[in-house]
C-alpha positions, 0 to 999 in steps of 0.5 A: 500499500502507497500513501502520500504524507509529510514527516512530522517529527523523528522517532527516538531512533532517528526515523522519520515519523508520517501519519497515513490519514487513510488508515490513522496508523503512524509509520517509522521512515529510514532516511526522512527529515521533518517536514520531507513531503513524499510517497511512502509504501508500507512494509510488511514489518509488523509491530506489536502495536496496531498505532505504528508500522514501519514504510519506505520513502519511494519518491521525496516530492518536497525535500525539508528546507534543513535537508542537504547532501551527505557527505558520505557516498554510503549514505543512501536510501538503497535497500543494503545502504549504510544506516550508521549515521541518518542524521547526515541527511540534514544541516547541523543545526537541524540535527542539533535541534532534533537531538535537543527534542528527542531528549525531552521525549517521553 
């Protein structure tokens, strides 16, 4: 199943969070940043919670203003890409802001 949406924030693990209004489920998405707008595909990786699941970014239609090209050539959205540094897709000031927000998340 595919859907369109906007990344609202990052999870504590650095995954973007997008809500699918069609089924009222929020999805965790690798390689995204708050305010990214795109098309997402639901992954068949169930969680033990009916309010959350995983999706992947299919098309980035409107990138976040904080997004930038990673300096590392191994940081991609491909299936077997390095996932060591998901923060490289955004400028440093935005990274610090998101880390500060994550510190105060319940």
